[in-house]
Backbone bond lengths (Angstrom), bond angles and torsions (degrees), N, CA, C in turn:
res aa  C-N    CA-C-N  psi(-1)  N-CA   C-N-CA  omega(-1)  CA-C   N-CA-C  phi
1 M - - - 1.473 - - 1.498 108.04 -
2 I 1.292 115.12 136.87 1.503 121.51 177.69 1.495 108.81 -124.26
3 R 1.329 115.81 124.06 1.473 120.27 176.09 1.484 110.09 -75.22
4 H 1.326 115.81 138.67 1.485 119.59 179.31 1.542 110.93 -58.85
5 T 1.299 115.29 -42.11 1.477 117.64 -176.76 1.544 113.83 -66.97
6 S 1.338 116.23 -18.96 1.446 118.03 178.88 1.525 113.66 -79.64
7 L 1.294 117.62 -3.47 1.497 121.73 -178.29 1.487 112.46 -84.94
8 G 1.355 118.93 -4.10 1.441 119.66 177.78 1.513 110.14 158.22
9 D 1.335 116.24 162.08 1.488 119.62 -174.60 1.575 110.74 -94.45
10 T 1.320 117.34 -3.71 1.482 119.78 174.54 1.503 108.94 -127.63
11 A 1.298 116.97 161.09 1.519 121.13 178.59 1.514 109.32 -60.80
12 F 1.347 116.55 -39.19 1.506 117.54 -179.73 1.487 111.85 -63.63
13 K 1.327 119.28 -45.89 1.443 122.55 -178.38 1.518 111.35 -63.93
14 R 1.349 114.43 -41.48 1.502 118.18 176.76 1.533 109.46 -62.07
15 S 1.306 118.50 -43.36 1.412 120.96 -178.80 1.597 113.23 -64.54
16 R 1.340 115.53 -40.63 1.461 118.15 177.03 1.517 112.48 -66.89
17 N 1.344 116.12 -42.71 1.503 119.26 -179.87 1.515 110.00 -68.63
18 L 1.311 118.51 -36.91 1.431 121.96 176.39 1.540 110.75 -62.71
19 K 1.279 117.64 -42.27 1.482 121.51 178.30 1.564 110.83 -60.51
20 I 1.322 115.23 -39.69 1.434 119.40 179.90 1.522 110.78 -63.70
21 L 1.337 114.87 -45.22 1.502 119.90 178.05 1.521 111.88 -64.65
22 L 1.288 117.23 -36.83 1.477 121.22 178.84 1.513 110.05 -65.63
23 D 1.359 115.15 -45.12 1.494 120.33 179.61 1.535 111.11 -61.14
24 K 1.333 115.59 -35.81 1.460 118.04 178.70 1.503 113.17 -82.49
25 K 1.321 117.56 -0.24 1.474 125.87 -178.26 1.516 110.87 58.41
26 E 1.367 115.87 36.99 1.459 122.01 178.00 1.584 109.15 -89.24
27 I 1.330 114.12 -9.55 1.498 118.49 178.56 1.526 107.37 -133.53
28 T 1.370 113.50 127.17 1.483 117.10 178.88 1.551 111.48 -130.15
29 F 1.318 116.58 -13.57 1.499 119.95 177.37 1.542 108.65 -136.22
30 A 1.310 114.63 156.26 1.475 121.79 173.72 1.524 108.62 -122.85
31 G 1.325 114.30 157.45 1.488 117.95 179.33 1.510 110.29 -145.66
32 N 1.371 111.75 166.51 1.397 120.91 176.97 1.533 108.07 -108.43
33 V 1.363 116.22 115.55 1.461 120.82 -172.66 1.543 111.44 -66.18
34 K 1.337 118.76 -31.58 1.441 119.95 -177.67 1.555 111.77 -79.15
35 L 1.338 115.54 -39.61 1.495 119.02 -177.70 1.477 113.22 -91.22
36 K 1.365 116.92 -10.97 1.481 121.05 -179.89 1.529 110.77 59.62
37 I 1.356 115.88 46.37 1.494 120.96 178.30 1.532 106.03 -123.41
38 Y 1.364 115.29 137.53 1.425 119.92 174.42 1.497 111.20 -121.18
39 G 1.359 117.71 154.51 1.406 121.24 179.61 1.508 111.57 -158.87
40 T 1.338 115.00 -173.56 1.470 121.66 179.13 1.504 110.51 -68.99
41 L 1.293 116.01 161.76 1.478 121.09 -179.62 1.539 111.98 -71.91
42 N 1.306 116.50 -23.73 1.477 119.39 -177.63 1.499 113.98 -98.08
43 C 1.326 117.29 14.04 1.519 121.91 -179.86 1.518 109.56 -69.42
44 S 1.306 115.23 129.20 1.446 119.19 179.62 1.496 111.99 -65.89
45 A 1.334 120.30 -33.04 1.422 122.52 177.85 1.540 111.67 -69.00
46 G 1.299 114.13 -38.01 1.514 119.81 177.24 1.518 112.94 -67.07
47 K 1.316 116.21 -33.51 1.470 119.50 -177.03 1.524 110.86 -69.68
48 R 1.290 118.96 -21.74 1.480 122.17 177.81 1.491 114.29 -83.12
49 M 1.279 117.15 -5.11 1.485 124.67 -176.81 1.505 111.81 -66.81
50 K 1.318 118.40 143.28 1.471 123.22 172.09 1.530 109.50 -65.69
51 P 1.346 117.51 137.82 1.498 119.12 177.55 1.517 111.20 -55.05
52 A 1.345 119.39 -34.27 1.462 121.07 -176.86 1.547 110.26 -67.64
53 N 1.318 119.15 -21.22 1.432 119.65 177.52 1.523 113.76 -100.24
54 R 1.347 119.17 -2.49 1.442 122.74 -171.86 1.585 108.68 -93.62
55 V 1.328 113.97 138.90 1.477 122.69 172.80 1.518 108.30 -132.28
56 F 1.288 116.20 159.14 1.455 120.31 -178.47 1.574 108.42 -123.95
57 F 1.316 114.51 148.48 1.472 122.88 179.90 1.484 111.11 -127.82
58 C 1.323 116.62 144.85 1.459 121.30 176.19 1.577 109.52 -77.27
59 L 1.295 112.94 -43.97 1.513 118.12 -174.42 1.546 109.16 -126.27
60 E 1.284 115.53 153.97 1.452 122.03 176.41 1.526 109.53 -63.49
61 T 1.300 116.81 -38.69 1.524 121.16 178.64 1.508 111.68 -57.72
62 E 1.315 116.31 -37.40 1.438 122.48 -178.77 1.544 109.14 -61.50
63 A 1.307 118.14 -44.98 1.446 124.13 178.86 1.559 109.78 -63.65
64 I 1.320 115.42 -46.37 1.461 119.15 -179.39 1.509 112.29 -63.85
65 E 1.326 116.54 -39.87 1.478 119.64 -179.80 1.510 111.93 -65.32
66 M 1.335 115.54 -27.74 1.478 120.92 -178.84 1.565 111.31 -88.62
67 G 1.367 116.54 6.06 1.454 118.89 175.28 1.506 116.52 89.23
68 Y 1.322 118.14 14.38 1.456 121.42 177.35 1.518 110.77 -87.99
69 R 1.340 115.75 147.68 1.465 119.90 176.74 1.516 110.28 -108.54
70 P 1.342 116.89 157.78 1.484 120.05 179.99 1.549 113.48 -65.88
71 C 1.306 115.36 150.18 1.452 121.90 178.10 1.559 107.43 -73.93
72 G 1.279 118.37 132.77 1.449 124.91 177.47 1.533 113.02 -71.97
73 H 1.333 117.74 -20.73 1.402 123.11 -178.66 1.535 114.96 -83.05
74 C 1.344 116.49 -54.82 1.446 119.39 -175.47 1.518 112.92 -97.02
75 M 1.353 117.59 -11.17 1.457 122.34 -178.58 1.492 110.73 -127.87
76 A 1.351 116.35 47.13 1.470 120.46 -171.98 1.502 114.91 -52.34
77 G 1.320 117.77 -42.31 1.458 121.25 -178.19 1.549 112.00 -64.62
78 T 1.346 113.72 -49.36 1.441 119.89 177.91 1.539 111.52 -62.89
79 Y 1.354 116.78 -38.12 1.412 120.23 179.49 1.550 110.48 -64.90
80 K 1.314 117.18 -39.75 1.466 121.82 -179.78 1.558 110.06 -63.62
81 K 1.332 116.32 -40.89 1.464 119.33 179.04 1.526 109.35 -66.11
82 W 1.335 117.60 -41.61 1.425 121.99 179.45 1.548 109.77 -63.27
83 K 1.324 116.85 -44.83 1.453 122.32 -177.28 1.605 108.67 -65.82
84 D 1.301 116.33 -42.16 1.474 119.70 178.03 1.489 111.21 -60.97
85 A 1.347 117.10 -43.40 1.489 120.40 -178.41 1.528 108.67 -67.37
86 L 1.305 118.77 -36.75 1.443 122.37 177.51 1.552 111.56 -64.00
87 N 1.311 115.07 -42.91 1.485 119.37 -179.84 1.540 109.56 -66.99
88 K 1.304 119.17 -33.88 1.472 120.14 177.74 1.516 108.88 -67.19
89 L 1.333 119.26 -38.84 1.459 121.00 179.48 1.506 110.05 -68.91
90 I 1.292 119.01 -35.19 1.492 121.35 177.82 1.520 110.37 -67.13
91 K 1.308 116.49 -39.70 1.486 120.20 179.78 1.511 111.31 -67.45
92 L 1.310 118.61 -28.99 1.495 121.18 179.49 1.528 112.69 -68.90
93 D 1.314 114.29 -29.94 1.509 119.68 -175.51 1.494 110.25 -73.26
């Protein structure tokens, strides 16, 4: 997990370092550290996020292992599967 704010002290530096990581394919998902939601890099909801709350992941499994859930906007199918599995767990209790 990479925090957006750790990529530089100015918006320009963060943007340049982010581009380098994207070109190397070291980042494929973004997440909100406060809401514990991850999604695709082109998600319109994720693009409105404050840099202080934004984190990046290389793999989807990395986000899941850290307790993040899929975004219902850009990952609707994955979100539905996650929600169904959660509902099954709740019903078992």
